[in-house]
NUTI-601604 format. One line per field, with one value per residue (C-alpha): residue number from 0; residue in one letter; z, x, y. Coordinates in nm, 2 decimals, decimal comma, padded with zeros to 4 digits, always signed. Layout:
num <- NUM|...;
residuo <- a|...;
up <- Z|...;
east <- X|...;
north <- Y|...;
! end
This chain:
num <- 0|1|2|3|4|5|6|7|8|9|10|11|12|13|14|15|16|17|18|19|20|21|22|23|24|25|26|27|28|29|30|31|32|33|34|35|36|37|38|39|40|41|42|43|44|45|46|47|48|49|50|51|52|53|54|55|56|57|58|59|60|61|62|63|64|65|66|67|68|69|70|71|72|73|74|75|76|77|78|79|80|81|82|83|84|85|86|87|88|89|90|91|92|93|94|95|96|97|98|99|100|101|102|103|104|105|106|107|108|109|110|111|112|113|114|115|116|117|118|119|120|121|122|123|124|125|126|127|128|129|130|131|132|133|134|135|136|137|138|139|140|141|142|143|144|145|146|147|148|149|150|151|152|153|154|155|156|157|158|159|160|161|162|163|164|165|166|167|168|169|170|171|172|173|174|175|176|177|178|179|180|181|182|183|184|185|186|187|188|189|190|191|192|193|194|195|196|197|198|199|200|201|202|203|204|205|206|207|208|209|210|211|212|213|214|215|216|217|218|219|220|221|222|223|224|225|226|227|228|229|230|231|232|233|234|235|236|237|238|239|240|241|242|243|244|245|246;
residuo <- m|l|e|i|r|n|l|h|a|t|v|s|g|k|e|i|l|k|g|v|d|l|t|m|r|d|g|e|v|h|a|l|m|g|t|n|g|a|g|k|s|t|l|s|n|v|l|v|g|h|p|a|y|t|v|t|e|g|s|i|t|f|n|g|k|d|l|l|a|m|k|p|e|e|r|a|h|e|g|l|f|m|s|f|q|t|p|v|e|i|p|g|v|s|m|t|n|f|m|r|a|a|l|n|a|k|r|k|h|q|g|l|p|p|m|p|a|n|e|f|l|k|l|m|r|e|k|r|a|i|v|q|l|d|a|k|l|a|s|r|s|v|n|e|g|f|s|g|g|e|k|k|r|n|e|i|f|q|m|a|m|l|e|p|t|l|a|i|l|d|e|t|d|s|g|l|d|v|d|a|l|r|i|v|a|e|g|f|n|s|l|r|t|a|e|t|s|a|i|v|i|t|h|y|q|r|l|l|d|y|l|k|p|d|i|v|h|v|l|i|d|g|r|i|v|r|t|g|g|p|d|l|a|v|e|i|e|k|r|g|f|d|w|i|k|t|e;
up <- -01,89|-01,96|-01,99|-02,09|-02,12|-02,27|-02,14|-02,15|-02,00|-02,00|-01,97|-01,87|-01,87|-02,25|-02,34|-02,51|-02,50|-02,58|-02,50|-02,58|-02,57|-02,56|-02,47|-02,45|-02,35|-02,23|-02,44|-02,70|-02,86|-02,97|-03,20|-03,13|-03,47|-03,54|-03,64|-03,44|-03,13|-03,16|-02,77|-02,78|-02,59|-02,33|-02,35|-02,21|-01,95|-01,83|-01,85|-01,60|-01,37|-01,48|-01,24|-01,53|-01,67|-01,52|-01,59|-01,62|-01,75|-01,78|-01,59|-01,67|-01,52|-01,52|-01,44|-01,26|-01,03|-01,05|-01,26|-01,19|-00,78|-00,80|-00,76|-00,99|-00,83|-00,72|-01,09|-01,17|-00,92|-01,05|-01,34|-01,58|-01,74|-01,96|-02,23|-02,30|-02,62|-02,47|-02,16|-01,92|-01,73|-01,33|-01,25|-00,93|-00,98|-01,12|-01,32|-01,04|-00,77|-00,98|-01,12|-00,74|-00,58|-00,86|-00,86|-00,46|-00,45|-00,65|-00,44|-00,15|-00,30|-00,36|-00,04|-00,13|+00,06|-00,13|-00,38|-00,30|-00,42|-00,58|-00,77|-00,86|-01,06|-01,22|-01,33|-01,42|-01,67|-01,82|-01,91|-02,04|-02,29|-02,42|-02,57|-02,58|-02,38|-02,27|-01,89|-01,91|-01,90|-01,56|-01,36|-01,52|-01,39|-01,56|-01,90|-01,89|-02,18|-02,35|-02,70|-02,86|-02,89|-02,58|-02,40|-02,60|-02,50|-02,17|-02,13|-02,32|-02,04|-01,76|-01,86|-01,91|-01,52|-01,38|-01,59|-01,62|-01,74|-01,97|-02,14|-02,32|-02,56|-02,67|-03,00|-02,90|-03,26|-03,27|-03,33|-03,37|-03,69|-03,82|-03,63|-03,28|-03,40|-03,47|-03,17|-02,95|-03,13|-03,11|-02,73|-02,65|-02,86|-02,65|-02,35|-02,46|-02,33|-02,35|-02,00|-02,15|-02,32|-02,48|-02,63|-02,92|-03,01|-03,35|-03,65|-03,86|-04,04|-03,97|-03,61|-03,63|-03,89|-03,64|-03,35|-03,59|-03,36|-03,34|-03,33|-03,49|-03,36|-03,49|-03,25|-03,42|-03,20|-02,89|-03,04|-03,18|-03,49|-03,67|-03,54|-03,75|-03,80|-03,89|-04,28|-04,13|-04,06|-04,38|-04,55|-04,33|-04,40|-04,81|-04,75|-04,46|-04,22|-04,45|-04,60|-04,28|-04,16|-04,47|-04,45;
east <- +20,91|+21,28|+21,56|+21,94|+22,23|+22,59|+22,53|+22,84|+22,80|+23,03|+22,99|+23,27|+23,50|+23,42|+23,24|+22,95|+22,72|+22,93|+22,74|+22,40|+22,15|+21,77|+21,45|+21,09|+20,80|+20,46|+20,30|+20,54|+20,63|+21,01|+21,15|+21,54|+21,68|+22,06|+22,32|+22,43|+22,61|+22,53|+22,38|+22,02|+22,01|+22,25|+22,07|+21,73|+21,94|+22,12|+21,77|+21,63|+21,93|+22,05|+22,37|+22,61|+22,63|+22,82|+22,77|+23,02|+22,96|+22,60|+22,25|+21,94|+21,60|+21,26|+21,01|+21,20|+21,38|+21,74|+21,68|+22,07|+22,03|+21,76|+21,76|+21,61|+21,30|+21,29|+21,26|+20,99|+20,76|+20,79|+20,68|+20,95|+20,87|+21,07|+20,97|+21,25|+21,37|+21,38|+21,13|+21,27|+21,13|+21,02|+21,00|+20,78|+20,61|+20,26|+20,15|+19,88|+20,10|+20,38|+20,14|+19,98|+20,32|+20,43|+20,10|+20,12|+20,48|+20,39|+20,08|+20,28|+20,53|+20,28|+20,13|+19,79|+19,70|+19,73|+19,44|+19,16|+19,16|+18,82|+18,94|+19,29|+19,12|+18,88|+19,18|+19,34|+19,08|+19,02|+19,40|+19,46|+19,16|+19,37|+19,63|+19,41|+19,61|+19,48|+19,35|+19,49|+19,84|+19,75|+19,79|+20,13|+20,49|+20,58|+20,66|+20,76|+20,63|+20,44|+20,56|+20,73|+20,41|+20,26|+20,58|+20,56|+20,18|+20,23|+20,49|+20,24|+19,93|+20,23|+20,20|+19,90|+19,87|+20,11|+20,04|+20,37|+20,41|+20,74|+20,74|+21,06|+20,96|+21,35|+21,29|+20,93|+20,89|+21,18|+21,01|+20,68|+20,45|+20,24|+19,93|+20,10|+20,26|+19,95|+19,77|+20,10|+20,06|+19,71|+19,75|+20,04|+19,86|+19,50|+19,68|+19,85|+19,76|+19,85|+20,07|+20,24|+20,53|+20,77|+21,08|+21,06|+21,36|+21,37|+21,56|+21,24|+20,99|+20,68|+20,62|+20,65|+20,36|+20,11|+20,30|+20,31|+20,59|+20,65|+21,00|+21,27|+21,65|+21,92|+22,22|+22,53|+22,86|+22,70|+22,56|+22,27|+22,37|+22,02|+21,66|+21,36|+21,01|+20,86|+21,00|+21,33|+21,24|+21,11|+21,40|+21,64|+21,39|+21,47|+21,85|+22,00|+22,21|+22,54|+22,42|+22,35|+22,75|+22,87|+22,69;
north <- +04,48|+04,34|+04,56|+04,39|+04,59|+04,50|+04,17|+03,91|+03,51|+03,22|+02,85|+02,62|+02,94|+03,00|+03,34|+03,28|+03,60|+03,91|+04,20|+04,17|+04,45|+04,41|+04,59|+04,45|+04,62|+04,48|+04,24|+04,20|+03,88|+03,91|+03,63|+03,53|+03,34|+03,28|+02,99|+02,70|+02,82|+03,19|+03,19|+03,21|+02,88|+03,08|+03,35|+03,20|+03,00|+03,32|+03,52|+03,19|+03,15|+02,81|+02,75|+02,66|+03,01|+03,27|+03,66|+03,85|+04,19|+04,33|+04,40|+04,26|+04,46|+04,25|+04,48|+04,73|+04,43|+04,35|+03,97|+03,88|+03,96|+03,67|+03,30|+03,10|+03,03|+03,39|+03,49|+03,19|+03,34|+03,72|+03,59|+03,43|+03,10|+02,84|+02,61|+02,37|+02,24|+01,92|+01,88|+01,68|+01,35|+01,35|+00,99|+00,95|+01,25|+01,27|+01,60|+01,68|+01,71|+01,87|+02,19|+02,17|+02,24|+02,50|+02,64|+02,73|+02,82|+03,06|+03,18|+03,21|+03,42|+03,64|+03,64|+03,41|+03,11|+02,75|+02,70|+02,47|+02,11|+02,17|+02,50|+02,36|+02,04|+02,28|+02,50|+02,21|+02,10|+02,45|+02,48|+02,10|+02,21|+02,48|+02,25|+01,98|+01,75|+01,41|+01,43|+01,07|+01,23|+01,47|+01,08|+01,00|+01,15|+01,45|+01,40|+01,02|+00,85|+01,13|+01,18|+01,49|+01,67|+01,58|+01,73|+02,01|+02,08|+02,00|+02,28|+02,53|+02,35|+02,48|+02,80|+02,87|+02,73|+02,96|+03,24|+03,42|+03,75|+03,69|+03,34|+03,20|+02,93|+02,77|+02,62|+02,50|+02,36|+02,13|+01,77|+01,89|+01,79|+02,03|+01,97|+01,94|+02,27|+02,44|+02,36|+02,44|+02,77|+02,82|+02,71|+03,03|+03,26|+03,19|+03,30|+03,66|+03,97|+04,29|+04,25|+03,93|+03,87|+03,64|+03,54|+03,28|+03,09|+02,93|+02,87|+02,83|+03,07|+02,83|+02,89|+03,24|+03,24|+03,13|+03,32|+03,69|+03,83|+04,22|+04,21|+03,99|+03,97|+03,77|+03,69|+03,53|+03,51|+03,63|+03,98|+04,06|+04,21|+04,30|+04,34|+04,41|+04,34|+04,00|+04,07|+04,02|+03,61|+03,58|+03,69|+03,50|+03,16|+03,27|+03,33|+03,23|+03,42|+03,47|+03,76|+03,92|+03,82|+03,97|+04,28;
! end
């Protein structure tokens, strides 16, 4: 599904990624851990095509296509989704209208007609239930006045509506209490299939207890320096990252 080779990237002229290599297959969940400033969020922003980040070397292939040649909206239409660490508010745009526009833009890219209104509203009800998102929030502006937990649930709800093949969860557990974390994680798990994959960026083991990643990577100073199974995340929770830096 995803092939990253020797990826170098800068932001504001400073090199952050210094040769990242990563391979993902369909259905896999990869956890990406590392110290602050290691490049985790930079990698996710490069993948979705954030204009502030410049790729200076390397390649990214997504489902056999050159991801770096695509515009951000094309990447989304091709099946890439990112759940933001701090979801933005969009005043004046209701959740219903926002999701209808996003879903129909993807359908247009796929050569499909817009979804009929009654089917769309039924789909929204079904997907909201996955993360226990209050129906009242659908008529409000996107994330405006939402609590931290509601914003994170809303991100997973959007993911459920758009059905991406690769989801990037950028510190989705940040600021969540135990109950909200469980609901978000269970909602994500309910959407997993043999064809969908995810990159989960986190500092903590607690989210991974729910998501159960197949592979764990450690990113330090712009490079993946260690890759292992779920036990690697447990070891990091106990010992931090210093032992990896010194080996």
